C-alpha positions as CSV (number, residue, x, y, z in Angstrom):
1,M,36.7,9.3,-28.9
2,H,35.3,11.6,-26.3
3,G,36.1,9.7,-23.1
4,I,35.8,6.3,-21.5
5,N,35.0,5.8,-17.7
6,V,35.0,2.5,-15.8
7,D,33.1,2.3,-12.5
8,M,33.4,-0.7,-10.2
9,G,31.5,-1.1,-6.9
10,M,28.2,0.5,-6.0
11,F,27.0,3.2,-8.4
12,M,23.8,5.2,-8.6
13,S,21.0,4.1,-10.9
14,Y,19.2,6.3,-13.3
15,I,16.2,4.0,-13.8
16,G,13.0,6.0,-13.0
17,L,14.6,9.3,-13.9
18,N,15.1,10.6,-10.4
19,S,18.6,11.2,-9.0
20,Y,20.1,9.5,-6.0
21,Y,20.5,13.1,-4.6
22,Q,17.2,14.5,-3.5
23,V,18.2,18.1,-4.1
24,E,18.5,17.4,-7.8
25,N,14.9,16.0,-8.1
26,W,12.0,18.2,-9.2
27,E,9.6,16.5,-6.7
28,Y,10.3,15.4,-3.1
29,Q,7.9,12.4,-3.1
30,A,8.9,10.2,-6.1
31,S,6.2,9.0,-8.4
32,F,5.4,5.3,-8.7
33,T,7.9,4.8,-11.5
34,S,10.9,6.1,-9.6
35,D,9.7,4.8,-6.2
36,N,9.5,1.2,-7.3
37,T,12.7,0.9,-9.5
38,P,16.4,0.8,-8.4
39,W,18.2,3.7,-6.8
40,F,21.6,1.9,-6.9
41,F,23.4,-1.0,-8.7
42,N,26.4,-2.9,-7.6
43,G,29.0,-4.2,-10.1
44,I,30.8,-2.7,-13.1
45,R,29.8,-0.2,-15.8
46,I,31.7,1.3,-18.7
47,Q,30.7,4.7,-19.9
48,I,31.7,5.2,-23.6
49,Y,31.3,8.6,-25.3
50,P,31.6,8.0,-29.1
51,T,30.6,11.7,-29.6
52,E,30.1,14.7,-27.3
53,H,26.3,14.1,-27.6
54,L,26.1,10.3,-27.1
55,K,26.8,8.0,-24.2
56,I,26.7,4.2,-24.4
57,E,27.0,2.4,-21.0
58,P,27.1,-1.4,-20.6
59,W,26.5,-2.9,-17.2
60,I,27.5,-6.2,-15.5
61,I,25.9,-6.1,-12.0
62,N,24.8,-8.3,-9.1
63,G,21.2,-7.8,-9.6
64,W,18.2,-5.5,-9.1
65,Q,19.3,-3.1,-6.4
66,S,21.2,-5.8,-4.6
67,Y,24.6,-5.9,-2.9
68,G,24.9,-9.6,-3.8
69,M,23.6,-11.9,-6.5
70,F,20.1,-13.4,-5.9
71,N,21.1,-16.5,-7.9
72,A,24.2,-17.7,-9.9
73,L,23.5,-15.4,-12.9
74,P,24.6,-11.7,-12.7
75,G,22.4,-9.0,-14.1
76,V,23.3,-7.3,-17.4
77,G,22.0,-4.2,-19.1
78,G,23.0,-0.7,-20.1
79,N,22.1,2.9,-20.7
80,I,22.1,4.9,-23.9
81,T,21.8,8.7,-23.5
82,W,21.6,11.2,-26.4
83,M,21.7,14.9,-26.0
84,P,21.6,16.6,-29.4
85,N,21.7,20.0,-27.7
86,S,21.3,21.7,-24.3
87,N,17.5,21.6,-24.5
88,I,16.8,17.9,-25.2
89,K,17.8,14.7,-23.5
90,L,16.7,11.2,-24.5
91,L,17.7,8.1,-22.7
92,T,16.9,4.4,-22.3
93,N,17.9,2.0,-19.4
94,D,17.5,-1.7,-20.0
95,Y,18.0,-4.6,-17.6
96,Y,17.9,-8.4,-17.6
97,G,18.6,-10.8,-14.7
98,T,17.3,-13.4,-12.3
99,D,16.0,-11.6,-9.3
100,A,13.7,-14.0,-7.5
101,A,15.9,-15.7,-4.9
102,G,15.9,-19.5,-5.3
103,L,14.0,-19.4,-8.6
104,I,16.8,-19.7,-11.1
105,G,14.3,-20.2,-13.9
106,R,12.5,-16.9,-13.4
107,H,14.0,-14.1,-15.5
108,R,13.3,-10.3,-15.3
109,F,13.4,-7.8,-18.1
110,H,12.9,-4.1,-17.6
111,S,13.1,-1.0,-19.9
112,D,13.1,2.5,-18.6
113,N,12.8,5.4,-21.1
114,S,12.8,9.2,-20.5
115,F,12.5,12.4,-22.5
116,L,13.4,15.8,-21.1
117,W,12.7,19.0,-23.0
118,R,13.5,22.5,-22.0
119,Y,11.1,24.3,-24.3
120,Y,11.6,27.8,-23.0
121,N,14.8,29.5,-21.8
122,T,15.6,33.2,-21.5
123,K,18.3,35.3,-19.7
124,K,16.0,38.3,-19.3
125,P,15.5,39.1,-15.6
126,G,12.1,38.9,-14.0
127,G,9.0,36.9,-15.0
128,V,9.2,33.3,-16.3
129,T,12.8,32.3,-17.1
130,K,12.7,28.6,-17.9
131,M,10.1,25.9,-18.6
132,A,10.8,22.2,-19.0
133,L,8.9,18.9,-19.5
134,S,9.8,15.4,-18.3
135,L,8.2,12.2,-19.7
136,T,9.1,8.7,-18.5
137,G,7.7,5.3,-19.5
138,D,8.7,1.9,-18.1
139,F,7.7,-1.6,-19.0
140,G,9.0,-5.0,-18.1
141,F,8.1,-8.5,-17.0
142,E,9.1,-11.7,-15.2
143,K,8.8,-15.1,-16.9
144,G,9.4,-18.6,-15.7
145,G,9.2,-20.2,-12.3
146,G,5.4,-20.1,-12.2
147,V,4.7,-16.7,-13.9
148,N,4.3,-15.9,-17.6
149,G,5.1,-12.3,-18.5
150,F,2.3,-10.3,-20.1
151,T,-0.3,-13.1,-20.5
152,N,-2.1,-15.5,-18.2
153,D,-1.5,-19.2,-19.0
154,A,-3.1,-22.2,-17.3
155,V,0.2,-24.1,-17.4
156,K,3.0,-21.5,-17.2
157,G,1.2,-19.3,-14.6
158,P,-0.4,-15.9,-14.3
159,A,0.8,-12.7,-15.9
160,Q,3.5,-10.8,-14.0
161,Y,4.6,-7.5,-15.5
162,F,5.3,-3.8,-14.9
163,V,4.0,-0.8,-16.8
164,S,4.2,2.7,-15.7
165,L,4.1,6.3,-16.9
166,M,4.9,9.7,-15.3
167,A,5.0,13.3,-16.5
168,Y,6.1,16.5,-14.9
169,N,6.3,20.1,-16.0
170,R,8.4,22.7,-14.1
171,I,8.4,26.5,-14.5
172,W,11.2,28.7,-13.1
173,F,10.7,32.4,-12.4
174,G,12.0,35.2,-10.3
175,R,15.6,35.1,-11.7
176,N,15.5,31.2,-11.4
177,K,15.2,31.5,-7.6
178,W,11.6,30.2,-7.7
179,A,10.0,27.1,-9.4
180,W,6.5,25.6,-9.7
181,L,6.0,21.9,-10.5
182,V,2.9,19.9,-11.4
183,G,2.7,16.3,-12.5
184,G,2.1,12.7,-11.6
185,G,2.2,9.1,-12.7
186,W,0.5,5.7,-13.0
187,M,1.7,2.1,-12.4
188,K,0.3,-1.4,-13.0
189,N,2.2,-4.4,-11.5
190,P,0.4,-7.8,-11.5
191,G,2.3,-10.1,-9.1
192,R,3.5,-7.1,-7.1
193,Y,7.1,-8.1,-7.7
194,L,8.3,-4.4,-7.7
195,V,5.8,-3.0,-5.2
196,L,7.3,-1.6,-2.1
197,Y,5.6,-3.4,0.8
198,P,3.9,-1.6,3.7
199,T,6.0,-1.4,6.8
200,G,5.3,-2.5,10.4
201,D,3.1,-5.6,10.9
202,A,2.0,-5.5,7.3
203,S,5.5,-6.2,6.0
204,P,5.9,-9.7,4.5
205,L,9.0,-10.7,6.5
206,P,11.2,-12.6,5.9
207,N,10.8,-12.3,2.1
208,Q,12.4,-8.9,1.7
209,Y,13.8,-7.2,4.7
210,N,14.9,-9.4,7.6
211,P,15.4,-13.2,7.0
212,T,16.0,-13.8,10.7
213,Q,12.4,-12.8,11.7
214,P,9.2,-14.5,10.8
215,A,6.4,-12.7,8.9
216,G,4.1,-10.4,10.8
217,T,0.6,-11.4,11.8
218,H,-1.0,-9.7,8.8
219,P,1.6,-9.8,6.0
220,Y,0.9,-7.9,2.8
221,S,0.3,-10.4,0.0
222,A,2.7,-10.4,-3.0
223,N,2.0,-13.8,-4.7
224,P,1.8,-14.5,-8.5
225,G,-1.6,-13.3,-9.7
226,D,-2.0,-10.6,-7.0
227,Q,-3.1,-7.3,-8.7
228,F,-1.7,-3.9,-8.1
229,S,-2.3,-0.6,-9.9
230,G,-2.1,3.0,-8.6
231,W,-1.7,6.6,-9.6
232,D,-0.4,9.8,-8.0
233,A,-0.4,13.5,-8.6
234,S,1.6,16.3,-7.0
235,T,2.5,20.0,-7.1
236,N,5.1,22.0,-5.3
237,I,6.6,25.5,-5.0
238,S,10.4,25.7,-4.5
239,W,12.5,28.7,-3.4
240,M,16.2,28.5,-4.2
241,P,18.0,31.5,-2.7
242,N,21.4,30.2,-3.8
243,Q,22.9,27.0,-5.4
244,S,23.4,25.3,-2.1
245,I,20.0,25.3,-0.4
246,E,16.3,24.9,-1.5
247,F,13.1,25.2,0.4
248,R,10.0,23.3,-0.9
249,V,6.3,23.0,-0.1
250,E,4.7,20.0,-1.8
251,Y,1.2,18.5,-1.9
252,V,0.8,14.8,-2.9
253,H,-2.2,12.6,-3.5
254,R,-1.7,8.8,-4.1
255,E,-4.2,6.0,-4.7
256,A,-4.0,2.2,-5.1
257,D,-6.6,-0.4,-6.1
258,N,-6.1,-2.3,-2.8
259,N,-5.6,-1.3,0.9
260,Y,-2.0,-0.2,0.8
261,W,-1.3,3.2,2.5
262,A,-1.1,3.6,6.3
263,G,-4.4,4.7,7.8
264,R,-5.1,6.6,11.0
265,G,-4.9,3.3,13.0
266,G,-1.3,2.7,12.0
267,V,0.5,-0.4,10.8
268,T,2.5,-1.3,14.0
269,S,0.9,-3.7,16.5
270,P,-0.1,-2.3,19.9
271,T,3.0,-3.9,21.4
272,G,5.3,-2.7,18.7
273,Y,6.3,-6.2,17.6
274,T,5.4,-8.0,14.4
275,T,5.3,-11.4,16.1
276,T,3.0,-10.5,19.0
277,P,-0.4,-12.1,18.6
278,V,-3.3,-9.8,19.3
279,P,-6.4,-12.0,18.9
280,S,-8.1,-10.6,22.1
281,T,-8.2,-7.0,20.7
282,G,-8.9,-8.0,17.1
283,W,-6.3,-5.5,16.0
284,A,-5.1,-5.4,12.4
285,P,-2.9,-3.0,10.4
286,D,-5.0,-0.1,9.2
287,L,-4.3,0.0,5.4
288,V,-6.3,2.3,3.2
289,K,-6.6,2.9,-0.6
290,T,-5.7,6.7,-0.6
291,E,-3.1,8.9,0.9
292,D,-2.7,12.7,1.0
293,R,0.3,14.5,2.4
294,I,1.9,17.9,2.7
295,V,5.7,17.9,2.6
296,L,7.8,20.7,4.0
297,A,11.5,20.2,2.9
298,M,14.8,22.0,3.2
299,L,17.3,20.5,0.8
300,F,21.1,21.1,0.8
301,R,23.8,20.7,-1.8
302,L,27.2,20.5,-0.1
């Protein structure tokens, strides 16, 4: 055929489109789809190239962005990538596993699908040199162990699923040394099983990050039935004087349907510890529904 590769250990995930290497990504702040899906897997994958335009890649891995298995069952899945020519790339990543620790009966399915299209390309110097569009759509669910996929059920439990979309358009100009990006995304995740939790006193320890510490005084709720949806939009200008360095200025706006982003009052308690009670001051993490940020980045490729 056209090549077979076998990787064992930790390898980089392509779910959510974005690369593990920041310099390869069009945006600095990842949209909801990429921000809430795996950046690495741990296990074994086999990359099979039946033709020079097609890759089929089965996975046997420990789980959803995990060094060890959450339960006794490993995760399985795979990638199919088709590039009919140098201007079009279509791919699907699909995953199945048990990723709620201690809940062997709860199973997760996730499908990530991306389309990249370079619809303009010229070698003429000056002016616009390239234009490309990226579309990504994800959907998935958890079922069993008290939750019921896409529908609410009085016996089996509330719906717990993930649906997201993101789209970006990038234009290169000035001999490919400059680029302008505009785009954004949307996400809905009832049950919040893929939502990245706020940090500081709002983090729901010990469920995710540190099993040796108790939860903070105001943990962020992520129970079955808890709702979450949000959207984001961003634009940036990048200057790439050579292939090894890139300077970027980016503006990002993000919104959620609940208090989620860090507000001006911060999310760390006055003492700096999550376990310190502060009833006398009445302090609580300052979480808000919107966030605006300006990012200045200098990216290297070594």
